[in-house]
LUMKERO-67756 format. One record per residue (C-alpha): residue in one letter; x, y, z. Coordinates in pm, whole numbers, plus 50000, padded with zeros to 5 digits. Layout:
N
AXYZ;...
end
This chain:
400
X413568919730669;X416808924930626;X418668961830753;X419138991930585;X422508997030490;X424209027930328;X424399020929971;X426299055129868;X424939075029688;X421149080729721;X418699084329457;X415359097929490;X412739077629403;X410179105529363;X410069143329203;X411849169729468;X409539184029734;X409979222529739;X411479233530111;X408729246530343;X408809274830614;X407229262730909;X406979283031220;X407489265731572;X406709283031932;X408749268132202;X406789268332517;X409109279632798;X406789268433122;X405079298033298;X406699323433129;X404969309432793;X406249311132444;X409519329632494;X411309316532107;X410069313031793;X411579295031546;X411279303731148;X412809270130988;X413469258330621;X413029225130559;X415419211430217;X413949180930120;X416419178729867;X419569170230033;X421429138830028;X420809133230381;X417039142230388;X416819118430074;X418479093830291;X416349095430584;X413679095630346;X414409056230200;X414359046730536;X411339057930643;X409829040830356;X411269007530418;X409869012130787;X406249020530662;X406448987930457;X407758968030712;X404758983330963;X401948975330641;X403118937630669;X403708936930996;X402528961431273;X404688945831571;X408048942731394;X411128948131592;X412028982931459;X415628974931547;X415648950431278;X414788970230986;X417269000031099;X420778991431060;X423058994431334;X425019016031145;X422259043631045;X423809073031209;X426989065231113;X425849065730748;X423569092730792;X427149114630928;X428739104130634;X426239110330365;X426079147330560;X429839152630524;X429969147130191;X427449174930086;X428719198130282;X429229227230065;X432659251730029;X432409280830222;X430519308630036;X428809287629809;X424809283329811;X424369252630074;X421559232230020;X421399218730348;X418439231730586;X419079263930835;X416789272031092;X416349307831214;X415599306731567;X414299340331811;X415289333532183;X413399363132433;X415989358332639;X418739370432359;X419759402132390;X418919420132098;X419639459632029;X418859483831720;X421819487031520;X420579510031274;X417109533031285;X415039533431434;X412279550631219;X409649567231364;X406869543031257;X409489518931380;X409549533431733;X405829528131752;X405049493631600;X408389481631875;X406379501532153;X407809510932520;X410139479332473;X413719490432625;X414229458932833;X412059433432640;X413079441832293;X413849404532215;X410609394532351;X408769423532138;X410169412431843;X409249371431931;X405939381231953;X405689404831659;X407569374431401;X405089348831587;X401899368631510;X403189376631164;X402379361130805;X405389346730622;X405439358530330;X408599342630164;X412019323930197;X415229323529971;X416239289630078;X418919290130326;X419469325230327;X416239349030458;X412779346630561;X410689375930507;X407509386030737;X404449408130733;X404739422531104;X402069447231217;X399749462130947;X402449478830736;X405609463930805;X407879432130712;X411069421430841;X413669401230658;X415679379730879;X419029370330731;X422049354830882;X424229381030666;X425089412230781;X426369425930484;X423499425130265;X421129434930557;X423399468030565;X423649472530226;X420009471530143;X418919496130462;X421429519730349;X420269516529979;X416889520530036;X417839551730285;X419629567030010;X416669562929739;X414379578330007;X416579606530006;X417699612829693;X414929595729459;X411749598629714;X409269592529360;X410979559029343;X408169528929447;X410929514229694;X410009501130031;X411249526030338;X414049512030573;X412769517430929;X415779502631089;X418189474231146;X418229449931453;X420829423831536;X419349390531792;X421879360431814;X423599365731472;X420499372731314;X420039402131137;X416049417231131;X415769448630834;X412589463330925;X410629480430559;X407559489830465;X405339463030318;X404099469429969;X400759449129906;X400179436829563;X401169408329396;X404679399229259;X405169401728889;X406689366128851;X402909351428975;X400709381628753;X402699376128458;X401189344528273;X397809368228290;X399179396328094;X398669399827745;X401479413927482;X399869448227538;X400259449127884;X403439433627913;X405209461427687;X402879485927904;X405069471228229;X408289470328033;X407589509827979;X407349516528343;X410219497828409;X412479519328175;X410759549928280;X411859537828668;X415059529428570;X416119558328355;X415469579528653;X417439556628895;X420269556428639;X420499595628639;X421269594629029;X425139612428990;X427889589029066;X429539607329355;X433129617229321;X435869594529557;X433119567629638;X434089532129619;X431929507629408;X429149482929589;X427439489429890;X426229527529937;X428309529730316;X431509508830215;X429979469430173;X432139467429897;X431139450329595;X429289413729595;X429009384329274;X426999359429384;X426379342529039;X427779311829128;X428869317629519;X429039347129660;X432379365729613;X432799402929780;X436449424229735;X439149422029978;X440339455529933;X438309487029830;X437309491629460;X437849525629329;X437119523128948;X435619502728678;X439109488028643;X439439475428942;X436179463028949;X437129446428630;X440099433728801;X437419417029058;X435379400528771;X438179382228645;X439779366828894;X436799341728971;X437879314828763;X440589290128808;X439909273128488;X440549299528229;X444239306828128;X445849342728145;X445549342527745;X441949336427738;X441049360328024;X443069386127853;X441529379427561;X438059387027669;X439239420827891;X440399433227533;X436729428727355;X435949457927592;X438389476627707;X437769506827472;X434089509827594;X433139537927743;X431529531228076;X430199548928389;X428819536428750;X425459543728839;X423049532529128;X421899497929062;X419349472729247;X421699441129147;X418609413829108;X416019428128900;X413859398728791;X409769399428831;X409719379329167;X411319412329283;X408739438229111;X405529442329319;X402469452729051;X398549460429121;X395829456328886;X393249488428850;X389429490028793;X389889491128432;X392309464628379;X395589483328375;X398629469428549;X400879492928778;X404209486228929;X403559498929283;X407269481529439;X410629474429351;X411779456229635;X414729428729794;X417649458129746;X420199438929920;X422609434729641;X422389475629537;X424669500029542;X427329517829259;X428069495428958;X429569499828611;X426199506128411;X425809475028210;X426129453728552;X422779459228579;X422029441028264;X423949412428346;X422399407628675;X418989409028551;X419749382728267;X421769357028555;X419059330828521;X419119332128158;X419859298727992;X419719287627613;X416399265027694;X414519296727849;X410869297827816;X409609328627983;X409019357027766;X409969377228007;X413169379227834;X411599395127535;X410149421327701;X413339435127914;X413319478327996;X415189496327657;X417479510027937;X418819477328063;X418279452827751;X421219436827634;X421219451127328;X422449480627485;X425239468827596;X426149440527355;X429719436827406;X429789439927778;X427079413327797;X428269385227586;X431859388127717;X430349382628056;X427899353527946;X431349335627824;X432979346428154;X430119329328347;X430369297728157;X434309299428300;X433099303628623;X430949277128610;X433659252828514;X436389267528746;X434609273529039;
end
């Protein structure tokens, strides 16, 4: 049988498979399990599809001849071909990469409590001054993987009432922790998790928060009738009206509560290099994102909203059904019991929540979630800002 050669572009012969989260313990001799890996497997990269193609040919050959010499099937240049494919698919810095990333927790690596801990986290960790890493490994190993975000974060339920989010993004972890602590202090009635602490371990940042039981609105939405959807929209309107009533402290930089700065992650992650202290500087930051738009086009768009009154609010920054937790009462009423994932939170212009909330809206959209957006955050409340941003967003996409 002819060997497999590198054919250049790899085509998928079947629908792409979803990413898979796997917890893999590493046994370390008599010491027992000292490592645990939470691995995200992405089967949609060019390299993954190339390996799948190679494996398909090997299976065909084995079916025809179980004793076949496998070296006659796999090309001698297989390794070089694979490396070539990998090099072509490397994403630019700061972009959303499609390559797989593994998070490894090792009991032999030093860990340190960076923020907190709360009394609840101290109780969860126990007396582990010398064995903090080992304690964390055991907690994660015995926990339940709740969610994965591609290659950016893994969420594991640990103990009875806690969640740990593992991420390699220190800024997002710090932003979420401080955002949750701010809510706990300034608006304790808001149904958000409590931030219990942040631990670092060899490039990983482990954020411990309260676990909120329930169902994501994303999973519950198709079960709701129109009147129930309107009720959920009304609840969100009440919640975010109270959130937006929090005063913006004077002389406070925009962005994360503790000075983490502004983030714009619509096409790739962008952060400001200098402190942003007013809305004009924020718009300078936003309108610097495209290399395709000319200065004339850019200024035309900016002029459309230059006279509009804008103030700053505390903002969630990623409000969507997947980040809203709901629960059904015995009488069939659905209630919002939590809003999670505050890593994009901070002080931003009042229209920013609306822009971010509709970031995934496309012309072919079929989800009626967008028909029930809370009035406080509806695009109709900020029509000019929203439409200008939609135009600018397409410029960012084309200009990269």
